[in-house]
C-alpha positions in Angstrom: -0.2 0.4 -0.2 1.2 3.6 -0.8 2.9 5.2 2.1 0.4 8.1 3.8 0.6 10.1 7.2 -2.1 8.6 8.6 -1.9 12.0 11.4 -4.0 13.9 9.0 -5.9 11.4 7.8 -10.0 10.5 8.4 -10.9 7.0 8.9 -13.0 7.2 5.5 -10.4 8.3 3.8 -8.3 5.6 5.0 -11.0 2.7 4.3 -11.3 4.8 0.9 -7.1 4.4 0.1 -7.0 0.4 1.4 -10.5 -1.5 1.5 -8.9 -4.1 3.7 -8.9 -1.7 6.6 -12.9 -1.7 7.2 -12.4 -5.3 8.8 -9.8 -3.4 11.6 -12.3 -0.5 11.8 -15.2 -3.2 12.0 -13.6 -4.9 14.9 -12.9 -1.7 17.0 -16.1 -0.5 16.6 -14.9 2.5 14.7 -17.6 3.9 12.4 -16.1 4.6 9.2 -19.5 5.1 6.8 -21.4 8.2 8.1 -18.5 8.6 11.1 -16.2 8.5 8.1 -15.0 12.3 8.2 -13.5 12.1 11.9 -9.6 11.8 12.3 -8.2 8.4 12.7 -5.9 9.3 15.0 -8.5 10.5 17.5 -10.8 7.7 16.9 -8.3 5.6 17.8 -7.5 7.2 21.3 -11.3 7.2 21.8 -11.4 3.3 22.1 -7.8 3.2 23.9 -5.4 2.1 21.1 -2.6 3.1 19.5 -2.6 4.8 16.1 0.6 3.4 15.3 0.1 -0.4 15.8 -3.1 -0.1 14.4 -2.0 1.6 11.6 0.7 -1.2 11.2 -2.4 -4.0 11.6 -4.0 -1.9 8.3 -0.4 -2.2 6.4 0.1 -5.8 7.1 -3.4 -6.7 5.5 -2.9 -4.6 2.5 -0.2 -6.7 1.7 -1.8 -10.0 2.0 -2.5 -12.1 -1.7 -6.8 -11.4 -1.6 -6.7 -8.2 -3.2 -9.9 -6.2 -2.8 -11.3 -4.2 -5.8 -9.6 -0.5 -6.0 -13.0 1.3 -5.5 -10.8 4.6 -5.1 -9.7 4.5 -8.7 -13.2 3.3 -10.5 -14.7 5.1 -13.0 -17.5 7.0 -11.5 -20.5 5.6 -13.4 -19.1 2.4 -13.2 -19.4 2.7 -9.1 -22.4 4.1 -9.5 -23.5 1.0 -11.2 -22.1 -1.7 -8.7 -23.6 0.6 -5.7 -27.2 0.0 -7.2 -26.6 -3.3 -8.8 -24.6 -5.0 -5.7 -25.9 -2.6 -2.2 -29.5 -1.7 -3.5 -30.2 -5.1 -5.0 -29.2 -6.5 -1.8 -31.6 -4.2 0.2 -34.6 -5.4 -2.2 -34.1 -9.0 -1.9 -33.2 -8.8 1.6 -34.8 -6.4 3.4 -38.0 -8.3 3.2 -37.1 -11.9 4.3 -35.5 -10.0 7.4 -38.7 -8.7 8.0 -40.2 -11.7 7.6 -37.9 -13.2 10.7 -37.8 -10.4 12.9 -41.8 -10.8 12.4 -42.0 -14.3 12.8 -39.3 -14.5 16.1 -40.8 -11.4 18.0 -44.5 -13.1 17.3 -43.2 -16.4 19.0 -40.5 -15.4 21.7 -41.7 -11.8 22.6 -42.6 -12.8 26.1 -38.8 -14.8 26.4 -36.6 -12.6 25.5 -37.5 -8.6 26.3 -35.3 -7.2 23.6 -37.3 -8.3 20.8 -39.7 -5.6 21.0 -37.3 -2.7 20.9 -35.8 -5.3 17.8 -38.7 -5.1 15.7 -39.3 -1.3 16.1 -35.7 -0.3 15.3 -35.7 -3.1 12.4 -39.0 -1.5 10.6 -38.1 2.2 11.1 -34.5 1.2 9.3 -36.8 -1.0 6.7 -39.1 2.2 5.9 -36.6 4.8 6.0 -33.9 2.6 3.5 -37.0 1.9 1.1 -37.6 5.9 1.2 -34.0 6.6 0.4 -33.2 4.4 -2.3 -35.5 6.0 -4.9 -34.0 9.2 -4.3 -30.4 8.5 -5.0 -31.5 6.3 -8.1 -33.9 9.3 -9.2 -31.4 12.5 -8.5 -27.8 11.8 -7.7 -27.1 8.3 -9.8 -28.3 9.6 -13.0 -27.0 13.6 -12.6 -23.8 11.6 -11.6 -23.8 10.1 -14.7 -24.2 13.0 -17.3 -21.6 14.7 -14.8 -19.2 12.0 -16.2 -20.6 12.1 -19.9 -20.3 15.4 -20.0 -16.5 15.6 -18.6 -15.6 12.7 -21.1 -17.6 14.5 -24.4 -16.5 18.1 -23.3 -20.3 18.7 -23.4 -22.5 21.2 -21.1 -24.5 20.0 -18.3 -28.1 22.1 -17.9 -28.3 23.3 -14.2 -30.3 20.7 -12.8 -34.0 21.2 -10.6 -31.5 20.6 -7.5 -29.3 23.6 -8.3 -26.1 21.7 -7.2 -25.5 18.3 -6.5 -24.5 19.3 -2.8 -28.0 20.0 -1.8 -29.5 16.0 -2.6 -26.1 14.7 -1.7 -26.4 16.8 1.7 -29.8 15.3 2.2 -28.2 11.6 1.6 -25.8 12.2 4.0 -28.6 13.3 6.6 -30.4 10.4 6.0 -26.9 7.9 6.0 -26.6 9.3 9.3 -29.9 8.4 10.7 -29.8 4.7 9.2 -26.1 4.4 11.6 -27.7 5.4 14.5 -30.2 2.7 13.9 -27.7 0.3 13.0 -25.7 1.2 16.3 -29.1 0.4 18.3 -29.5 -2.8 16.7 -25.9 -3.9 17.5 -26.4 -2.5 21.5 -29.9 -4.4 21.6 -28.7 -8.0 20.3 -25.3 -7.7 22.1 -23.6 -7.8 18.1 -26.2 -10.2 17.3 -25.3 -12.6 19.4 -28.2 -15.5 19.7 -29.1 -16.3 23.3 -27.9 -19.8 24.1 -31.2 -21.5 24.0 -32.1 -19.6 20.4 -34.2 -21.5 17.7 -33.3 -21.9 14.4 -35.5 -19.2 13.1 -34.0 -16.5 15.9 -30.7 -17.8 15.1 -31.2 -17.1 11.2 -32.6 -13.2 12.1 -29.5 -12.2 13.7 -27.4 -13.8 10.9 -29.4 -11.8 8.4 -29.4 -8.7 10.8 -25.7 -8.7 11.0 -25.0 -9.6 7.1 -27.4 -6.1 6.3 -25.3 -4.2 8.8 -22.3 -5.7 6.9 -23.2 -4.6 3.7 -25.1 -1.0 4.5 -22.1 -0.3 6.3 -20.1 -0.8 2.9 -23.0 1.1 0.9 -22.7 4.2 3.1 -19.1 3.8 3.0 -18.6 3.9 -1.1 -21.1 6.8 -1.4 -19.8 9.3 1.5 -16.4 9.1 1.5 -15.8 7.9 -2.4 -18.8 8.5 -4.4 -20.5 11.9 -2.9 -17.1 14.1 -2.9 -16.2 12.7 -6.4 -19.2 13.7 -8.1 -19.1 17.5 -6.4 -15.5 17.8 -7.3 -16.4 16.5 -10.5 -19.2 18.9 -11.2 -17.4 22.0 -9.5 -14.5 21.3 -12.5 -17.4 20.8 -15.4 -19.2 24.4 -14.1 -16.0 26.2 -13.7 -15.0 25.8 -17.4 
């Protein structure tokens, strides 16, 4: 991995530079998606970790044989398609399945496990928020982002959008991402990081496993948008409008 000065970097920039850092941050419960604009050094200190030692662990991971897709250097139109085809489709497919298990386990076991009531409430809010959020990206930011890429490649003019600048819808998406991130933190806390009770039935175990998978996918999804796609679209729009 190219040498960078970690003292000046945010956690989001580090994961954008080296996707394998995500596994280290997850282990330490450091938020690199919604909280990606926070200082790497300060976040390590908050977790009572030595930043230099954590950085060494990240560098060791970067030297392993498994090569992650370099999202930071993908063409923006390809990155948009990737986010839609992988992460948006994951949500459309899995949210109803997770709801099925949440409702099933809640109905059967709410008297035995007190945490299921809060879990069902939080999950319902998260699912509704996400299903409202996705079309805004698909109908506004993604098409406009692709038009910026085309304009850049063809040296063409871009008509001013109804939202004036991409920074406006991005600001709204970032706010909604923060709300989703807070709900994920609540789910982790409620479920003790998705740990099933010792006497949990199979449906209970599957529910928690699916919630954990949702957490992982959504965290990566938000990271790609907040820390890579959105900043690059903002910079590209600025370049095009200034020329």
